[in-house]
Each structure stands twice: as C-alpha cells, then as structure tokens.
C-alpha positions as CSV (number, residue, x, y, z in Angstrom):
1,X,-0.6,-6.4,15.0
2,X,0.8,-9.4,12.8
3,X,3.4,-7.0,10.5
4,X,5.0,-6.9,14.1
5,X,6.0,-10.4,15.0
6,X,7.5,-10.4,18.8
7,X,8.3,-7.0,18.7
8,X,7.2,-4.2,19.9
9,X,7.1,-0.4,18.7
10,X,7.8,2.8,20.1
11,X,5.7,4.9,18.0
12,X,2.6,3.6,15.3
13,X,4.1,5.1,12.5
14,X,7.2,2.1,13.0
15,X,4.5,-0.4,12.6
16,X,5.3,-2.4,9.0
17,X,1.5,-2.4,7.8
18,X,2.0,1.5,8.7
19,X,4.3,2.5,6.6
20,X,3.9,0.1,3.9
21,X,-0.4,1.9,3.9
22,X,1.6,4.8,3.4
23,X,4.4,4.4,1.6
24,X,3.3,6.5,-1.4
25,X,2.8,9.6,0.5
26,X,6.0,11.9,0.1
27,X,7.4,13.6,2.9
28,X,7.2,16.6,1.8
29,X,3.2,16.2,1.6
30,X,3.3,14.5,5.8
31,X,5.5,18.1,6.1
32,X,2.9,20.4,5.2
33,X,1.7,22.7,7.8
34,X,-1.9,21.3,7.4
35,X,0.0,17.6,8.7
36,X,3.0,18.2,10.7
37,X,4.3,14.6,10.3
38,X,2.5,10.6,9.7
39,X,1.7,11.2,13.6
40,X,-0.8,13.6,13.1
41,X,-3.3,10.6,11.8
42,X,-7.0,13.3,12.5
43,X,-4.6,15.2,9.2
44,X,-6.4,13.0,6.3
45,X,-8.2,10.9,8.2
46,X,-11.4,12.0,8.5
47,X,-12.8,9.3,10.8
48,X,-9.4,8.4,12.9
49,X,-12.2,9.6,15.9
50,X,-13.8,7.2,15.8
51,X,-11.4,4.6,15.2
52,X,-12.1,4.8,10.9
53,X,-8.7,4.4,8.7
54,X,-10.4,3.2,5.1
55,X,-8.8,5.2,2.4
56,X,-12.4,5.6,1.9
57,X,-12.6,8.5,4.4
58,X,-9.0,10.2,3.7
59,X,-8.4,13.6,2.9
60,X,-5.4,14.7,1.8
61,X,-5.6,18.6,2.7
62,X,-3.1,20.7,0.9
C-alpha cells in the first residue's frame, strides 16, 4: 500500500508494487489460456486463496 501514496487504484493490477513484482513476466505468459491475465492471481500463486503470495509458492502453468 505504501507504493500507492495517497492514490487509490481502480485495480489491484495497477498497484505499483504488484507491477514491479511481475515486471519479468512476459505478456505472452499472462495471455496463456491457463492464466488469462495478471488479475488471475490463483493461476500461479498456489496459496493465493490463503492470502499467501510468497515466491516459494509460485508455479507458472503452461
């Protein structure tokens, strides 16, 4: 939230911190049918439903 300053994002995918954490993910990867877009957190973050988004629990589907 600190990365927002006093701004309020319209989407979680527009939060600067989220954008920075995902900057290495190719747009082509995000367009995969198994992912769809950056807003589908649980596609790669296997523990997203528990609120855990640590890198150790990321699996990028094919």
